[in-house]
TORKEKE-263029 format. One record per residue (C-alpha): x, y, z; residue in three letters. Coordinates in steps of 0.02 Angstrom, whole numbers, plus 50000, padded with zeros to 5 digits. Layout:
<rs>
XYZALA ...
</rs>
This chain:
<rs>
501945177252218MET 500205180652294ALA 498605174352334THR 497185181952409HIS 495395177252485ASP 494835194452416TYR 493965197352583ILE 494555213752680ILE 494285210052867SER 494085225953006ASN 495565231253066ALA 496765246753107SER 497175256652960GLY 498995249652923ALA 498335231752937ALA 496765236352823VAL 498125243652703ARG 499275227552698ALA 497745218252666ASP 497195229852532LEU 499005228352461ASN 499125209852472ASN 497425207052367ALA 498005218852231LEU 499615209052226ALA 498605193552194ALA 497415202652060ILE 498835209351975VAL 499895192351967SER 498445181651921ASN 498745174552104ASN 500345167552049SER 500915152152148ASN 501435135052169ALA 499705129952216SER 498045134252184SER 497215149352291PRO 496415142952454SER 494845154052408THR 494235151252234THR 492845160752121TYR 492055156451957ALA 493135163351813TYR 494415167451927GLN 496315165751856TRP 497775158951937TRP 499585157451882ALA 500215140551916ASP 501995142651935THR 502255122751949THR 501605118251775THR 502005135751701GLY 500105137351639GLN 498975152051651LEU 497235144551731LYS 495415150651731LEU 494095144051853ARG 492605135851766ASN 490895142151785SER 490445129451899SER 491975133152003ASN 492395115852024ASN 493785115351903GLY 495155124351820TRP 495425127951625ILE 497115127751571THR 497005144451436ILE 498935146151383ILE 500695141651432GLU 501615154151539LEU 502895157251414ASP 501595161151272GLY 501075145551205THR 499045145951181ILE 498205128351244LEU 496515122551229MET 495545107351268GLY 495615090751186ASP 493915089751131GLY 493205079151017SER 492465076650835ALA 490665080050899ALA 491515093151018SER 493065099750965PRO 494235109751075GLY 494325122950967LEU 492675126250879ALA 491745140850811PHE 490275152450906ALA 489025147950787THR 489645131650747ASP 490285122450903THR 490315104250808ASN 491445110650686THR 493305114050718GLY 495005104350775ILE 495305091850894PHE 496385079850962THR 495835060051017ASN 497625052551057ALA 499285059651080ALA 500095066950939ASP 498615067950815LYS 497715082550763ILE 495775079350699GLY 494805092650589PHE 492895089850605ALA 491375096750525THR 489695094250580GLY 490295084050728GLY 491075071250591VAL 493045067550581GLU 493525073050394ARG 495465073750404LEU 496715066250515GLU 498445071650541ILE 499755059950647GLY 501445055850661SER 501595041650541SER 500075044850403GLU 498755057750359VAL 497075049550329VAL 495625058550230PHE 493855053050263ASN 494525039450421ASP 492755036750435GLY 492305029150265SER 491095040550231ASN 490145046250062ASP 491215060450047VAL 492275064049909ASP 493875070949880PHE 494415085849749ARG 495905094949704VAL 495715108649586GLU 497105116149482SER 497275131349361ASN 496535123449217GLY 495585110849292GLU 494135109449428THR 494375090849453HIS 496255087549423MET 496205075149562LEU 494395068449614PHE 494105054149723VAL 492375046949701ASP 491995041249873ALA 490305033749847GLY 490985022249664ASN 492735019249745ASP 493545028049596ARG 494725039949559ILE 494785053049404GLY 495945064249338ILE 495345078949231GLY 493565071949267THR 492295071549400SER 491385057249357SER 492855042449321PRO 492145026049230ASP 493415014049306THR 494455013749465VAL 495545025149387LEU 494955037649242HIS 496205050649151ILE 495305062049043ASN 496205079749040PRO 495645095148924ALA 497385090048823ALA 498305075648770ASP 498415061948909ALA 500205057248945TYR 500905043849107ILE 502705046349139THR 503475034549252ILE 505495040049302GLN 506525029749425PRO 507555039949551GLY 509155030749501ASN 510065030149321THR 510205010949315ASP 508425006349386GLY 506715000649310ASN 505205010149270ALA 503505001549222GLY 501924992449283ILE 501714978449377LEU 499974967149388PHE 499704956149545ASP 498054945449581ASN 496804946349713SER 497954937649828ALA 499344951449819GLY 500734939249703THR 501464948349555GLN 500654939849389GLU 501234952049266ALA 502214965849211PHE 502834979049080PHE 504464986549130LEU 505784999049057TYR 507654995049102ASP 508345013149098THR 510175005649118ASP 510194994448979ASP 508745004348871ASN 507414990848828TYR 505644986748858LEU 505214969448965ARG 503344960548955PHE 502994947149058GLY 501684934849102THR 501454923549248ASN 502764933149328ASP 504034928149188THR 504844938349062GLU 504124932048878VAL 504464948548775LEU 505854960448766ARG 506114974748636ILE 508064981048641ASP 508514999348603ASN 509054992648427ASP 507254986248398GLY 507854966948406ASN 506234959048465LEU 506514943848605GLN 505174932248639PHE 504624916248732MET 502994905648723ARG 502134898048861SER 501804879348855ALA 500404871248765SER 499794855648726SER 499634856648536SER 499894870948422PHE 500704874248259PRO 502534879048237GLU 502834898648263GLN 504554905448210LYS 505444921148219LEU 506204920848046LYS 507524933847945TRP 507274929647768SER 508484938947632ASN 507044938047509ASP 505234934147498SER 505294913347512THR 504864904047658THR 506244892147649THR 507724903547638ASN 508324910747789GLY 508724909447971PHE 507444907148107TYR 507114904048300ILE 505614892148342SER 504664881448432GLN 503904866048343ASP 502094855848386SER 503004845748520SER 503704861848591ARG 505504858248546ASN 506544872948537GLY 507414875548376LYS 508894887748302ILE 508824884148091PHE 509764889447950HIS 508874884447790GLU 510454886447694GLN 512114878947691GLY 512804892447793LEU 513654892947980ASP 512654900048126ILE 513754911548231LEU 513704916448424PHE 514554929448501GLY 514734942748643THR 515204959248661ASN 514944961348459ASN 516374948448453THR 516114930648379GLU 516474916948508ARG 515884902548430ALA 514944894948282ARG 514054881048222LEU 514774876448029ASP 513654869547900SER 514594851247932SER 513824851848107GLY 515454854548190ARG 515524868248351LEU 516884877948334LEU 517334888248503VAL 518714902748478GLY 519074898448296THR 517994902348147SER 518894887048047ALA 518974866048074SER 520564865748171LEU 520684847048142PHE 519734833448048GLY 517784829248082SER 517804832348277ASN 516034837148320ASN 516734851148454ILE 518404858748435GLN 519134874948517SER 520564886648483GLY 521374901948563ASN 521564917448475THR 523374913348438GLY 522854897648337GLY 524254887248415ASN 523084879848533ASN 521534868148530PHE 520554856548604ALA 519204844848525GLY 517884831148569ILE 517394817448438ARG 515924806248438TYR 516324790748343THR 514954777648293THR 516444764648306GLY 516894754048463VAL 518094764848509GLY 516984778248596GLY 517014797548627ALA 518794806148613GLN 519424820148689LEU 520834828748607VAL 522054842448664LEU 523144849248526GLY 524584862348510HIS 525574867448374SER 527034878948356GLN 526004889548213SER 525024906648250GLY 523864902948116THR 522334893348145ILE 522274877148060GLY 524074877348016SER 525204863748080ASN 527074868148144VAL 528074854648196LEU 528374853148389LEU 530144852448491SER 530504840148634ASP 529904846048803ASP 528614857948722ASP 526954856348801TYR 525504846948692ILE 524044848548827GLY 523494850449019SER 521914844549127VAL 521804855649275GLU 520724850749428PHE 520224865749512ARG 519464871449685GLY 518844886849770ALA 519744895849900ASP 518514908849926GLY 519144920749804THR 519944912149670ASN 519864893449577TYR 521704886449618LEU 522484873149543VAL 522244856749658GLY 523024841249530ALA 523444841049351GLY 523844829649216ILE 525274837349094ASP 525684831048923ALA 527544835948841PHE 528564830948680VAL 529674817248761ASP 530964815948607GLY 531234822248457THR 529614821648356PRO 529354821348157GLY 528304813648011THR 527054801648109ASN 528144801948255ASP 527584811648420MET 528374805048563PRO 527654810748747GLY 527664808348916ARG 526394813349068LEU 526504822749211VAL 525384819549361PHE 525444833649517SER 524654839749667THR 524634852949774THR 525284849549962ALA 524234856650107ASP 524834875450134GLY 525374876749948ALA 524594886949811SER 525204877149662SER 525534859649629PRO 527024849149621THR 527654835249502GLU 527284818149592ARG 527314804649453MET 527894804349273ARG 527754790049136ILE 529114792948987ASP 528774791448822SER 529504772648821THR 527984768948917GLY 529074755049051LYS 529744770749155THR 528844776949307ILE 529504789949415LEU 528454792549588LEU 528994809349629GLY 529974822749539THR 531024823349378SER 532544823749500THR 532154815149671ASN 530964801049650GLY 530804781749648VAL 530974773149483LEU 529834758749424VAL 529994749749258ALA 529154736849207GLU 529614722449056THR 529034707348996THR 528254696749159GLN 528584678849087GLY 526764674549103ALA 525494689449076ALA 524274682449204SER 525544687049351ASN 525214705249370LYS 526874707649484ASN 527464724749541ILE 529194725849486ILE 530554739049529VAL 531934737449392GLY 531374722049268GLY 531434705349210HIS 530884693949068SER 530544675949054ALA 532474673549018SER 533414687249080SER 533534700749227ILE 533834718849166ASP 533764727949330GLY 535324718849395GLY 535334719349610THR 533984733449581GLY 532594721749522CYS 531244722449664PHE 529754711249643VAL 527914709549734VAL 527364693149672LEU 525424691149637SER 525464678249788ASN 526094691949911GLY 527954685549912ASN 529334699849902VAL 530754694149807VAL 532394702049750ASN 533874697649641THR 535094696349772ASN 533994686949909ASN 534204701950034SER 533194716750113TYR 533894728450220GLY 533464745350324ALA 534444762450347LEU 535504758050488SER 536944770450497ASP 537684776350653VAL 537454793950610LYS 535684792550597LEU 535594785150792LYS 535934788950960GLU 535614782851147ASN 536404767751073ILE 536494753551207VAL 536584733651213ASN 534904727651207ALA 534204718851363SER 533834699551372SER 532474693051235GLN 532734674051303TRP 531264674451388ASP 530124683551269ASP 530684671451135LEU 530474656351235LYS 528594662051264ALA 528174664751088ILE 527084650851010GLN 527584647250842VAL 526164638550745ARG 525554628950598ASN 524064634750520TYR 522844637850378ASN 522204654550318LEU 520234655550299LYS 519504652350124GLU 518494668450154SER 520264678450156THR 520464674549977GLY 522114670050005GLN 523014653049983GLN 522474640050108THR 523984628150133HIS 524814625550306THR 525994640650344GLN 527214641850492LEU 527094658050599GLY 526384666550760VAL 524664670850809VAL 524564691350844ALA 523464689051014GLN 524724676451065GLU 526294687651036VAL 525344702151113GLU 525114694351285LEU 527264691751283VAL 527794707751207SER 526474720051162PRO 527704730451069GLY 527654717250914LEU 525974721050879VAL 524934732950794SER 523044736450741GLU 522174744550607SER 520314747350579PRO 519154736650485ASP 518304745450337LEU 516814741050230ASP 516944744050036ALA 516454762050045ASP 517954765650182GLY 516684766850328ASN 517584758650504ASP 516804745250562LEU 517124745350729GLY 518254732350720THR 520174729050697VAL 521494718450635THR 523054714450713LYS 524754713050637SER 526524706650694VAL 528074716150664ASN 529084701450597TYR 530754711950579SER 530714716450760VAL 530424698550792LEU 531754693050706TYR 532884705550775MET 532284697150963LYS 532844680050895ALA 534524688050851VAL 534764692851029LYS 534104676551091ALA 535214667950976LEU 536824676351037GLN 536334673351209GLU 536234654751171ALA 537874655151083ILE 538594662351239SER 537994649651339LYS 538564634551234ILE 540134642951220GLU 540154642151409THR 539734623951422LEU 541074618451284GLU 542274627451394THR 541734618751545LYS 541684601651445VAL 543384604051392ALA 544204606551552ALA 543294591051629LEU 543744579551492GLU 545574587551502ALA 545444584951688GLY 
</rs>
């Protein structure tokens, strides 16, 4: 690296020779140095080793012009459209320039014509009246942009519309999607950019779709089938899409919309209308007006809606009656494999089921169900049945039987078929009593024996042996010790006479008992409380207190034992005094 002021000073021969060598080294190396020469001249070279660039001093000797990278990259000034950095000697306002980072501009006559940036390429960025033309082998105007009229021509130099196609031969437009199951077509937007209409080809299903108001109104499938919808109108004559086997106007099947805009699917002859998927019949509306699902023939009677499986042995139906009985939901089962054929069922055969399913995020699982079975030996005009009610426990994936009603109509089993509470109800003496009975009784007999337990309509609980109890086996208990004295508690508890308020809806005669709040002051453990709820089950913010009378009775027994012990002690003392 060397720089020099290119002035040889008077000196001895050796010194002059060394000065000359330094000047020559500076010339040969283009003044290569990390800093500019201290003495500069117009048009002087400087190899700037700091930036790695070769620079030339300008004609005014007041600045440096970067010419090339020292690794060989050619550089030029940024310039502008009016004065490009790379221009022509005889046309200095035509050339290449850059007006921003990562952009190249091309100018002619001092005006930018083309800009190439990192995100887009723009022709005629200045919005000037400059046409754009692409020439092909056979067309001088293969693509032509008429800038002055804002039109595009293909095969024409004078487009009449926004897009004008006029090639020398036949004119076709091909629209091909990039995926095998995509759509190809034309979309029509309004001035606000909202899609209003379309013409689309569905390459997956191979049909054409036409739409207006952003709604499909016409479809043509690959078999030539035509599907269409009419837009709403205040008044117009009935329109039909009709198929007929002859030239008559009243002999065929049609889909239409009448003058009141009601949709109609009609057959003008006494024939069925079939519905299907996957080229297979799934349902039909027969000539009698019955809707048959999964069957082509009526399964039973005049039920309005009937369904059956492909095996023919299970069916369901809904019947709408004109009488006072109302609508019927019918679930049926036959042992026959032929639709409409009745084969006798056997004891324990499934008759029908109602399932209640909920989504677990993947599948719909059974949360509860009602099942019907044959409950006995069926025969002509004889079909004994039972109902089984099931629910699914939290954490379980299938339901478990919780209650059943057998064919007698008197037996209810709460639980499972092998483990539950048996409730049997018989004649109750007076129909208005509405008692709850475990076991049974009539006006003149008791058929439940010692198992007859009744909750009467007045709220009393009775049984035939005048007793009640609780499980009390020693094997169920531990930490058994004598109870503490209940004498003081029992003396402090006030036994009251009272009447229930009419607002309770209960009998208002004078009753004997205790008040929960008073008992709570003496023995809080005897009192519990429950929240008050409105008719919808919402918490009202208040509570109602109750007394555990069974524990209160045990307190009384303990206090009575204490009293008996004291009486016996006094009797012994009295007897001793009388004998003395």
